[in-house]
C-alpha positions in Angstrom: 34.2 2.0 40.2 32.9 5.0 38.2 29.4 5.1 36.8 27.7 7.1 34.1 24.6 8.9 35.2 23.4 10.4 31.9 24.8 13.9 32.6 28.3 15.3 32.6 28.3 18.7 34.2 30.3 21.3 32.2 32.1 24.4 33.3 31.3 26.0 30.0 28.0 27.8 29.2 25.7 28.2 26.2 24.0 31.4 24.9 20.8 30.5 26.6 22.6 30.4 30.0 23.7 34.0 29.5 20.2 35.5 28.9 19.4 35.8 32.6 20.3 39.0 34.4 22.1 37.0 37.1 24.9 36.3 34.7 25.7 39.9 34.2 29.1 40.7 35.7 29.9 37.0 36.2 33.0 35.3 34.9 32.1 32.5 32.5 33.7 30.0 30.2 32.4 29.3 26.7 33.4 27.4 23.6 32.8 28.2 20.0 34.2 28.8 16.5 35.5 32.2 15.5 33.0 33.5 13.0 34.7 36.8 12.3 37.3 39.1 13.7 37.0 42.9 13.6 40.2 44.7 14.5 39.5 48.2 15.9 43.0 49.0 17.1 43.2 48.9 20.8 40.3 46.5 21.0 38.9 43.9 18.7 35.6 42.1 18.4 35.8 38.4 18.2 32.5 37.0 17.1 31.9 33.4 18.2 29.5 31.1 16.3 27.4 28.8 18.5 24.5 26.4 17.7 22.2 29.1 19.1 23.7 32.0 17.1 26.5 34.5 17.5 28.2 35.9 20.6 30.2 39.1 20.7 33.5 38.9 22.6 35.7 41.9 23.2 39.5 41.6 23.1 41.3 44.4 24.9 45.0 44.8 24.6 46.7 44.2 28.0 43.6 42.6 29.5 43.6 39.3 27.5 46.3 36.7 27.9 46.7 36.0 24.2 48.4 37.6 21.2 45.4 38.9 19.2 47.3 38.6 15.9 47.5 34.9 16.2 43.8 34.4 16.2 42.4 32.9 13.0 38.8 32.8 11.6 37.3 29.3 11.9 39.5 28.4 14.8 37.6 26.6 17.6 38.4 28.2 21.0 37.5 28.3 24.6 37.3 31.7 26.2 36.9 33.0 29.7 35.5 36.5 30.3 33.1 38.7 32.1 29.5 39.1 30.9 28.2 42.6 30.2 25.1 44.1 28.8 25.4 45.6 25.3 22.2 46.4 23.4 24.1 46.6 20.0 25.5 43.1 20.3 23.7 39.9 19.4 21.3 38.9 22.2 22.1 42.2 24.0 25.2 40.8 25.7 29.0 40.7 25.2 31.8 38.9 26.9 34.9 40.9 27.8 37.8 38.5 27.3 40.3 37.5 30.0 41.7 34.2 28.5 41.6 32.4 25.2 42.6 28.8 24.6 42.9 27.4 21.1 41.1 24.0 20.7 41.8 23.6 17.0 42.9 25.7 14.0 42.0 25.6 10.3 44.6 23.9 8.1 43.9 26.1 5.1 42.2 29.3 4.1 38.4 29.2 4.0 37.1 28.5 0.4 34.1 30.8 1.0 33.4 34.0 3.0 30.9 32.5 5.3 31.0 35.4 7.7 29.2 37.7 5.3 25.5 38.2 6.2 24.5 37.2 2.7 27.0 35.0 0.7 27.8 36.6 -2.7 28.6 33.3 -4.4 26.9 30.9 -6.8 24.7 28.0 -5.8 27.2 25.7 -7.5 30.1 27.0 -5.3 27.9 26.7 -2.2 27.0 23.1 -3.0 30.6 22.2 -3.9 31.6 23.4 -0.4 28.4 22.4 1.4 29.7 21.7 4.9 31.5 25.1 4.8 28.7 27.2 3.2 26.2 26.0 5.8 28.2 27.6 8.5 26.9 30.9 7.3 24.2 32.1 9.7 21.5 32.7 7.0 22.3 29.4 5.2 22.0 27.3 8.3 18.8 29.1 9.4 17.0 27.4 6.5 17.7 24.0 7.9 16.7 25.0 11.4 13.3 25.9 10.0 13.3 22.6 8.1 13.9 20.9 11.4 10.8 22.8 12.8 8.7 21.5 9.9 9.7 17.9 10.7 9.2 18.4 14.4 5.7 19.8 13.7 4.8 16.9 11.5 5.9 14.4 14.1 4.4 16.1 17.1 1.1 16.8 15.5 0.6 13.3 14.2 1.6 11.7 17.5 -1.1 13.8 19.0 -3.6 12.5 16.5 -2.9 8.8 17.4 -0.5 8.0 14.6 2.3 5.4 15.0 5.7 6.2 13.4 7.1 3.5 11.2 10.3 2.9 9.2 9.9 1.1 5.9 12.6 -0.5 3.6 14.2 1.7 1.0 15.3 -1.3 -1.1 12.4 -3.1 -2.7 11.4 -5.6 -5.4 8.9 -3.4 -7.3 8.1 0.3 -7.5 5.1 1.6 -5.7 4.0 3.9 -8.5 5.0 1.9 -11.6 6.5 3.7 -14.6 10.1 4.0 -15.7 11.5 6.5 -13.2 13.0 3.8 -11.0 16.6 3.3 -9.9 17.4 -0.4 -10.5 20.2 -2.3 -8.7 21.4 -5.8 -8.0 20.6 -7.2 -4.6 22.6 -10.4 -4.0 22.1 -11.5 -7.7 18.4 -10.5 -7.6 16.9 -7.4 -9.4 15.8 -4.7 -6.9 14.9 -1.1 -6.9 15.3 2.0 -4.7 11.8 2.8 -3.4 9.9 5.6 -5.0 7.8 6.0 -1.9 6.8 4.0 1.2 3.3 3.9 -0.3 2.6 0.1 -0.4 4.2 -0.5 3.0 2.3 2.3 4.8 -1.0 1.0 3.3 -0.2 -2.4 4.6 0.5 -1.0 8.1 -2.9 0.7 8.2 -4.3 -2.8 8.7 -2.1 -3.0 11.8 -2.0 0.4 13.4 -4.9 2.3 11.7 -2.8 5.5 11.5 0.9 5.5 10.5 3.5 8.1 9.4 7.1 8.1 8.2 9.8 10.6 7.4 12.5 9.3 5.1 14.2 9.5 1.7 12.5 8.5 -1.6 14.2 8.1 -5.0 13.0 9.1 -8.4 15.1 8.3 -11.5 13.6 11.3 -13.4 15.9 13.0 -15.9 14.7 16.4 -14.9 17.2 19.3 -14.4 14.8 21.9 -13.1 14.7 24.1 -10.0 11.9 22.0 -8.4 13.2 18.4 -9.0 15.6 16.2 -7.1 16.4 12.5 -7.6 16.5 11.9 -3.8 14.3 13.9 -1.5 12.8 13.6 2.0 9.1 12.7 2.0 6.7 13.3 4.9 4.1 10.5 4.6 1.1 9.5 6.5 -1.7 7.0 5.9 -4.9 6.8 8.0 -7.7 4.2 8.1 -11.5 4.4 8.8 -11.9 7.6 6.8 -15.2 8.8 5.5 -13.8 10.5 2.4 -10.5 12.0 1.1 -11.5 15.3 2.7 -10.4 13.7 6.0 -6.9 13.5 4.6 -7.0 17.2 3.5 -8.3 18.2 6.9 -5.5 16.3 8.7 -2.9 18.1 6.5 -4.5 21.5 7.2 -4.3 20.7 11.0 -0.6 19.8 10.6 0.1 23.1 8.8 -1.7 25.1 11.4 0.2 23.3 14.2 3.5 23.7 12.5 3.2 27.4 11.6 2.3 28.1 15.3 5.4 26.0 16.4 7.7 27.9 14.0 6.4 31.2 15.3 6.9 30.1 18.9 10.2 28.2 18.8 12.0 29.4 15.6 11.3 33.1 15.7 15.1 33.9 15.5 15.5 31.9 12.3 12.3 33.4 10.8 13.7 36.9 11.6 17.1 36.1 10.1 15.5 35.1 6.8 12.7 37.7 7.0 10.1 35.0 6.6 6.4 35.9 6.8 4.5 32.8 7.7 1.6 31.8 5.3 -2.1 31.9 6.2 -3.3 28.4 7.2 -6.5 29.2 9.2 -8.5 27.8 6.2 -7.4 26.4 2.8 -9.7 26.5 -0.3 -10.2 23.5 -2.4 -11.1 23.4 -6.1 -11.6 20.6 -8.6 -8.8 19.9 -11.1 -11.0 20.6 -14.2 -12.5 23.7 -12.6 -9.1 25.1 -11.7 -7.9 24.7 -15.3 -10.9 26.6 -16.6 -10.6 29.4 -14.0 -7.0 30.2 -14.9 -7.6 29.7 -18.6 -10.4 32.3 -18.5 -8.8 34.8 -16.2 -5.3 34.8 -17.6 -6.2 34.0 -21.3 -4.2 30.8 -21.3 -5.2 27.9 -23.6 -5.6 24.5 -21.9 -3.0 22.3 -23.6 -3.0 19.2 -21.3 -6.4 18.1 -20.0 -5.0 15.3 -17.9 -2.3 17.1 -15.8 -1.3 20.5 -14.4 1.7 22.1 -16.1 4.1 24.0 -13.8 2.9 27.3 -15.3 -0.7 26.3 -14.5 0.2 25.6 -10.9 1.7 29.1 -10.7 -1.4 30.7 -12.2 -3.7 28.7 -9.8 -1.7 29.9 -6.9 -1.8 33.4 -8.2 -5.6 33.2 -8.8 -6.4 32.1 -5.3 -4.0 34.6 -3.8 -5.8 37.4 -5.7 -9.3 36.1 -5.2 -9.2 34.5 -1.7 -5.9 35.9 -0.2 -4.9 32.2 0.1 -1.3 31.0 0.2 -2.3 27.3 -0.1 -5.0 25.6 -2.3 -6.1 22.0 -2.6 -6.7 20.9 -6.2 -8.9 17.8 -6.2 -10.2 15.1 -8.5 -7.2 14.5 -10.7 -7.8 12.3 -13.8 -7.6 8.6 -13.1 -5.1 8.0 -16.0 -2.6 10.3 -14.2 -2.9 8.6 -10.8 -1.3 5.3 -9.6 -3.3 2.1 -9.6 -4.1 2.2 -5.9 -5.9 5.6 -6.2 -9.7 5.3 -5.8 -11.8 6.5 -8.7 -14.6 8.9 -8.0 -17.9 6.8 -7.9 -19.7 9.8 -9.5 -17.3 9.8 -12.5 -14.6 7.2 -12.8 -12.6 9.3 -15.2 -11.5 11.2 -12.1 -10.1 10.1 -8.7 -10.9 11.2 -5.2 -7.3 12.5 -4.8 -5.6 15.9 -4.5 -2.5 18.0 -4.7 -1.7 20.8 -2.3 -0.2 23.9 -4.0 1.8 26.4 -2.0 2.5 29.7 -3.7 1.9 28.0 -7.0 4.0 24.8 -6.5 2.8 21.3 -5.8 4.2 20.2 -2.4 1.8 17.3 -1.6 0.1 14.5 -3.4 -2.6 12.4 -1.6 -6.0 11.0 -1.7 -8.2 8.0 -0.9 -6.9 4.5 -1.8 -8.8 1.4 -3.0 -9.4 -0.8 0.0 -11.4 -3.6 -1.7 -9.3 -6.5 -2.9 -11.4 -7.3 -6.0 -11.5 -3.7 -7.1 -7.7 -3.4 -6.7 -7.1 -6.5 -8.8 -9.5 -5.3 -11.5 -7.7 -2.0 -11.7 -4.3 -3.6 -11.9 -5.5 -5.8 -14.8 -7.2 -2.8 -16.5 -3.9 -1.0 -16.5 -2.2 -3.9 -18.2 0.0 -4.4 -15.1 1.2 -7.7 -13.6 0.7 -8.7 -10.0 4.3 -9.9 -9.8 6.1 -8.3 -6.9 2.7 -7.2 -5.4 1.7 -10.5 -3.9 2.2 -9.6 -0.2 0.6 -6.2 -0.8 -2.4 -7.8 -2.3 -2.6 -10.5 0.4 -3.0 -7.7 2.9 -6.2 -6.7 1.2 -7.4 -10.3 0.9 -7.4 -10.2 4.7 -9.6 -7.1 4.8 -8.7 -3.4 5.0 -10.6 -0.3 6.2 -11.4 2.6 4.0 -8.1 4.6 4.1 -6.0 7.3 2.4 -2.9 9.4 2.9 -0.4 11.7 1.4 3.3 12.4 0.7 4.7 15.8 1.2 8.1 17.0 -0.2 10.0 18.5 2.7 12.6 20.4 0.6 9.9 22.0 -1.6 7.9 23.1 1.4 11.0 24.6 3.0 12.0 26.3 -0.3 8.6 28.0 -0.7 8.4 28.9 3.0 11.8 30.7 3.1 11.4 32.3 -0.3 14.0 30.4 -2.3 13.4 29.6 -6.0 15.6 26.5 -6.2 15.0 23.3 -4.2 18.7 22.7 -3.9 19.0 25.7 -1.6 17.0 23.8 1.0 18.5 20.4 0.5 21.5 19.6 2.7 23.3 17.5 0.0 21.3 17.5 -3.2 21.2 14.6 -5.6 20.3 15.5 -9.2 21.4 14.6 -12.7 24.9 16.0 -12.2 25.6 15.8 -8.5 26.6 12.7 -6.6 29.0 14.4 -4.2 29.5 15.7 -1.6 
């Protein structure tokens, strides 16, 4: 009888295996996809694409048991060859080929030139051929960095005593109210796609004290801008026994510090590919909402048109102001007006027109919304009534508060927006694997 032990030893090696000097001069086997072929006459460079990057292989006529002319870009192959040092090659090594075995070949010509360092094609073309365009080294580097952000979020919060949860994405009532809800039929009952895990994560604070989640959220907003999506990935956390909403901002600052250090340490290759300069996160300034509007109005001679919310142009100017005045890449804008925050947001006891809430702006764009929540049952019921809302669909949420809840708060962070600003893109679709917007439901 044969048994599985959790490890199947392979004859083939990965790039990391080749980076030790003991592999120089050794005969190895490797698998990968042909990224590009450069025919130089008597020799040719066959560049393999691997999960860790590119590997230069050298085809020499008479020394390799394969007809070079039959090789096709995008074919998946297994090669055998000798490892040599070559400072001009990726990773400082090259493989001089002895044997080539074809594992699979493309059935058609590539729709995009993915072997170019920078793809000279439209965003629409890249999205229409998404699984192909992401094979480009620069394109896929964005999503390795995005992986690092999620890893940093998880690792940091685990270290802070948080429990990871997974909440439903089909619900009976939207967490934030309003009309921007996708409605559907659920076994002959009305249902919605959740706008956020907000109500569930608050309920779980009463169980675990500190919880977090990474998952999709859905907004039926008819926006067609460079910063909006109808489905995006939200990084959420909620924490109990806080003293004030500043505890939430401090926790997010800690996450950003941890994550930028992780990216520098473990994703240096991708940062270098995209020429990313990591933002400053040693300290992040905070400013009241009303003060921020006055500051940019005065400095940039811009009339305040909406006293209850920040317009995108104002966010840009606030980011510009704090970069110029404080050399800050991030800024917390606090005390948003109560009428622009959801029913569960706690009003400022000093002035109930405002809430003890915040947005985090990164280079002039909102990437996070958070704050302290109402934890008192009677206060919550009063605010629901004052808003003219019904308690229908909120019964179990409210029952949680009847049973007692600690002072708590949390936030939701848009992963795609944070990635977009970090890597220097100006359209959130560039940092979304398969975007969903007003006009795109496939691929």
